[in-house]
SEBAKOL-507899 format. One record per residue (C-alpha): chain; x, y, z. Coordinates in Angstrom, 1 decimal, decimal comma. Layout:
N
+---+--------+--------+--------+
: c :     px :     py :     pz :
+---+--------+--------+--------+
: A :      X :      Y :      Z :
...
+---+--------+--------+--------+
END
This chain:
206
+---+--------+--------+--------+
: c :     px :     py :     pz :
+---+--------+--------+--------+
: A :  -27,5 :    4,9 :   -6,3 :
: A :  -26,8 :    8,6 :   -6,1 :
: A :  -23,9 :   10,4 :   -4,4 :
: A :  -23,8 :   14,1 :   -3,8 :
: A :  -21,3 :   16,3 :   -5,4 :
: A :  -19,8 :   19,0 :   -3,5 :
: A :  -17,5 :   22,0 :   -4,2 :
: A :  -14,3 :   22,8 :   -2,5 :
: A :  -16,6 :   24,7 :    0,1 :
: A :  -18,5 :   21,6 :    0,8 :
: A :  -21,6 :   23,1 :   -0,8 :
: A :  -23,7 :   20,7 :   -2,8 :
: A :  -23,4 :   21,5 :   -6,5 :
: A :  -25,1 :   18,5 :   -8,0 :
: A :  -25,2 :   14,4 :   -7,7 :
: A :  -23,6 :   11,6 :   -9,6 :
: A :  -25,2 :    8,5 :  -10,6 :
: A :  -22,9 :    5,1 :   -9,7 :
: A :  -23,7 :    1,6 :  -10,3 :
: A :  -24,9 :   -0,6 :   -7,6 :
: A :  -22,7 :   -3,5 :   -8,7 :
: A :  -19,6 :   -1,4 :   -8,4 :
: A :  -20,3 :    0,8 :   -5,4 :
: A :  -23,1 :   -1,1 :   -3,5 :
: A :  -22,5 :   -4,6 :   -4,2 :
: A :  -21,6 :   -7,4 :   -1,8 :
: A :  -18,4 :   -6,7 :    0,1 :
: A :  -15,9 :   -9,5 :   -0,4 :
: A :  -13,6 :   -9,2 :    2,4 :
: A :  -11,2 :  -12,1 :    1,3 :
: A :  -10,5 :  -10,3 :   -1,8 :
: A :   -9,5 :   -7,0 :    0,2 :
: A :   -7,2 :   -9,2 :    2,6 :
: A :   -5,4 :  -10,8 :   -0,3 :
: A :   -4,5 :   -7,4 :   -2,1 :
: A :   -3,6 :   -5,7 :    1,1 :
: A :   -1,2 :   -8,6 :    2,0 :
: A :    0,2 :   -8,5 :   -1,4 :
: A :    1,0 :   -4,8 :   -1,4 :
: A :    2,4 :   -5,2 :    2,4 :
: A :    4,7 :   -7,9 :    1,0 :
: A :    6,0 :   -5,9 :   -1,9 :
: A :    6,7 :   -3,0 :    0,3 :
: A :    9,3 :   -5,2 :    2,5 :
: A :   13,0 :   -4,4 :    2,2 :
: A :   14,1 :   -8,1 :    2,3 :
: A :   17,8 :   -7,1 :    3,1 :
: A :   18,0 :   -9,7 :    5,9 :
: A :   21,2 :  -11,8 :    5,7 :
: A :   23,3 :  -14,3 :    7,7 :
: A :   26,8 :  -15,5 :    7,1 :
: A :   27,4 :  -18,8 :    5,7 :
: A :   30,7 :  -20,9 :    6,4 :
: A :   32,1 :  -19,2 :    3,2 :
: A :   31,6 :  -15,8 :    4,7 :
: A :   32,5 :  -16,2 :    8,2 :
: A :   35,9 :  -15,0 :    9,3 :
: A :   38,4 :  -17,6 :   10,2 :
: A :   41,0 :  -19,9 :    8,8 :
: A :   40,0 :  -22,9 :    6,5 :
: A :   42,9 :  -25,1 :    8,0 :
: A :   42,0 :  -28,4 :    9,3 :
: A :   42,4 :  -28,0 :   13,2 :
: A :   43,7 :  -31,6 :   13,8 :
: A :   44,5 :  -34,6 :   11,8 :
: A :   41,4 :  -36,9 :   10,8 :
: A :   42,2 :  -39,9 :   13,0 :
: A :   43,9 :  -41,0 :   16,1 :
: A :   43,4 :  -37,9 :   18,4 :
: A :   40,3 :  -39,4 :   20,0 :
: A :   38,4 :  -36,2 :   19,1 :
: A :   35,5 :  -35,6 :   16,6 :
: A :   36,3 :  -35,4 :   13,0 :
: A :   36,3 :  -31,8 :   11,8 :
: A :   37,3 :  -30,0 :    8,6 :
: A :   37,5 :  -26,3 :    9,5 :
: A :   36,8 :  -23,9 :   12,4 :
: A :   34,1 :  -22,2 :   10,4 :
: A :   31,7 :  -25,3 :   10,2 :
: A :   28,1 :  -24,6 :   11,3 :
: A :   28,5 :  -26,9 :   14,5 :
: A :   31,1 :  -24,8 :   16,0 :
: A :   30,5 :  -21,5 :   17,9 :
: A :   31,0 :  -18,5 :   15,5 :
: A :   30,6 :  -20,8 :   12,6 :
: A :   28,7 :  -20,2 :    9,5 :
: A :   24,9 :  -20,5 :    9,5 :
: A :   23,2 :  -23,1 :    7,4 :
: A :   20,1 :  -22,3 :    5,2 :
: A :   19,9 :  -18,8 :    6,9 :
: A :   17,9 :  -15,9 :    5,2 :
: A :   19,4 :  -14,2 :    2,2 :
: A :   18,4 :  -10,9 :    0,5 :
: A :   15,3 :  -11,5 :   -1,6 :
: A :   12,0 :   -9,8 :   -2,9 :
: A :    8,9 :  -10,9 :   -1,3 :
: A :    6,8 :   -9,3 :   -4,2 :
: A :    4,5 :  -11,4 :   -5,8 :
: A :    1,5 :  -10,8 :   -8,2 :
: A :   -2,2 :  -11,5 :   -8,0 :
: A :   -4,7 :  -12,2 :  -10,9 :
: A :   -6,0 :   -8,8 :  -12,4 :
: A :   -9,5 :   -9,7 :  -11,4 :
: A :   -8,6 :  -10,2 :   -7,9 :
: A :   -7,0 :   -6,8 :   -7,5 :
: A :  -10,2 :   -5,1 :   -9,2 :
: A :  -12,4 :   -7,0 :   -7,2 :
: A :  -10,6 :   -6,1 :   -4,1 :
: A :  -10,8 :   -2,4 :   -5,1 :
: A :  -14,4 :   -2,7 :   -5,7 :
: A :  -15,0 :   -4,3 :   -2,4 :
: A :  -13,0 :   -1,5 :   -0,7 :
: A :  -14,9 :    1,3 :   -2,4 :
: A :  -18,3 :   -0,3 :   -1,6 :
: A :  -17,3 :   -0,6 :    2,0 :
: A :  -16,3 :    3,1 :    2,3 :
: A :  -19,6 :    4,0 :    0,5 :
: A :  -21,8 :    2,1 :    2,7 :
: A :  -20,1 :    3,6 :    5,8 :
: A :  -20,6 :    7,1 :    4,3 :
: A :  -16,9 :    7,9 :    4,1 :
: A :  -16,8 :    8,7 :    0,4 :
: A :  -17,0 :   12,5 :   -0,5 :
: A :  -17,1 :   13,4 :   -4,2 :
: A :  -16,3 :   16,9 :   -5,2 :
: A :  -16,4 :   18,6 :   -8,6 :
: A :  -12,7 :   19,5 :   -8,8 :
: A :   -9,6 :   19,5 :   -6,7 :
: A :   -7,4 :   22,3 :   -7,8 :
: A :   -5,4 :   24,9 :   -6,0 :
: A :   -3,9 :   28,2 :   -7,5 :
: A :   -0,8 :   28,2 :   -5,0 :
: A :    1,3 :   25,6 :   -3,7 :
: A :    0,7 :   25,9 :    0,0 :
: A :    0,1 :   23,3 :    2,6 :
: A :   -1,9 :   25,7 :    4,6 :
: A :   -4,5 :   26,3 :    1,6 :
: A :   -4,8 :   22,4 :    1,2 :
: A :   -5,3 :   21,8 :    4,7 :
: A :   -8,0 :   24,4 :    5,0 :
: A :   -9,8 :   22,7 :    1,8 :
: A :   -9,7 :   19,5 :    3,5 :
: A :  -11,0 :   20,7 :    7,0 :
: A :  -14,0 :   22,2 :    5,0 :
: A :  -14,7 :   18,9 :    3,4 :
: A :  -14,7 :   17,2 :    6,9 :
: A :  -11,3 :   15,6 :    6,8 :
: A :   -9,7 :   15,4 :   10,2 :
: A :   -7,9 :   12,1 :   10,1 :
: A :   -6,4 :    9,9 :    7,5 :
: A :   -7,7 :   10,4 :    3,8 :
: A :   -6,9 :    9,4 :    0,5 :
: A :   -7,4 :   12,0 :   -2,3 :
: A :   -8,2 :   10,6 :   -5,8 :
: A :   -8,2 :   12,5 :   -9,3 :
: A :   -7,6 :   11,3 :  -12,8 :
: A :   -4,8 :   13,6 :  -13,1 :
: A :   -3,8 :   15,1 :  -10,0 :
: A :   -3,3 :   19,0 :   -9,9 :
: A :    0,4 :   19,4 :   -9,2 :
: A :   -0,2 :   22,5 :   -6,8 :
: A :   -2,9 :   20,4 :   -4,7 :
: A :   -0,6 :   17,2 :   -4,8 :
: A :    2,4 :   18,9 :   -3,7 :
: A :    0,5 :   20,8 :   -1,0 :
: A :   -0,9 :   17,6 :    0,8 :
: A :    2,4 :   15,9 :    1,1 :
: A :    3,3 :   17,5 :    4,4 :
: A :   -0,2 :   16,6 :    5,7 :
: A :    0,2 :   13,3 :    8,0 :
: A :   -2,2 :   10,6 :    7,0 :
: A :   -3,1 :   12,5 :    3,7 :
: A :   -2,1 :   10,6 :    0,4 :
: A :   -3,0 :   11,7 :   -3,2 :
: A :   -3,4 :    9,0 :   -5,7 :
: A :   -4,2 :    8,9 :   -9,5 :
: A :   -7,4 :    6,8 :   -9,9 :
: A :   -5,1 :    4,5 :  -12,2 :
: A :   -2,8 :    3,7 :   -9,4 :
: A :   -5,4 :    3,2 :   -6,7 :
: A :   -5,3 :    0,1 :   -4,7 :
: A :   -7,8 :   -1,6 :   -2,1 :
: A :   -5,1 :   -0,8 :    0,7 :
: A :   -5,2 :    2,9 :   -0,2 :
: A :   -8,9 :    2,8 :    0,3 :
: A :   -9,0 :    0,8 :    3,4 :
: A :   -6,2 :    2,8 :    5,2 :
: A :   -8,3 :    6,0 :    5,1 :
: A :  -10,9 :    7,3 :    7,1 :
: A :  -12,3 :    9,5 :    4,3 :
: A :  -12,1 :    8,9 :    0,5 :
: A :  -12,2 :   12,3 :   -1,3 :
: A :  -12,7 :   11,8 :   -5,0 :
: A :  -13,5 :   14,0 :   -8,0 :
: A :  -16,3 :   13,5 :  -10,2 :
: A :  -14,1 :   12,4 :  -13,1 :
: A :  -12,1 :   10,0 :  -11,0 :
: A :  -15,4 :    8,2 :   -9,8 :
: A :  -16,6 :    8,1 :  -13,6 :
: A :  -13,2 :    6,4 :  -14,3 :
: A :  -13,3 :    3,9 :  -11,5 :
: A :  -16,8 :    3,1 :  -12,5 :
: A :  -15,6 :    2,4 :  -16,0 :
: A :  -12,7 :    0,3 :  -14,8 :
: A :  -14,5 :   -1,8 :  -12,4 :
: A :  -17,8 :   -2,2 :  -14,1 :
+---+--------+--------+--------+
END
């Protein structure tokens, strides 16, 4: 399979050969789902918390004697059965992050890239560099490449001027090829990658 390579003005300057088993193989949507759910879980703050009987404000004194009053036995006003008492087994701050096998993550990324290639949403450029650090310049470059909505820009080593310039563009994300995930790819309408980034991804996913 061949993908056209263009320059920053969207003019064809060549082509790159990609392996069918990496960019044109069978799409395993289950792997993509697992990887996206894993990354979403890792992004959760997990700061939820309720007060236990030890944290609720109030006295720890026994309200009345144990026997002889005709009332139910109770030890303190902060017990969970009473109004404004502590919560039993409530949520506590924790991390939702977990890991998936490396083969699953690589398979998910391979499937995500294959999906975008089949849909014609992958644009390969010879280089993504910028002389000045201006959002207006980066926006004009992306517009020439046909990017109008969400996009992920991939390079082996991100050009500092270009990467900083796209920070203010809504929906545009610049990612190094070694840190690319399936969620980054599937969350974009267009995937803009340099020739060197495609070669590195093909080597890592092959």
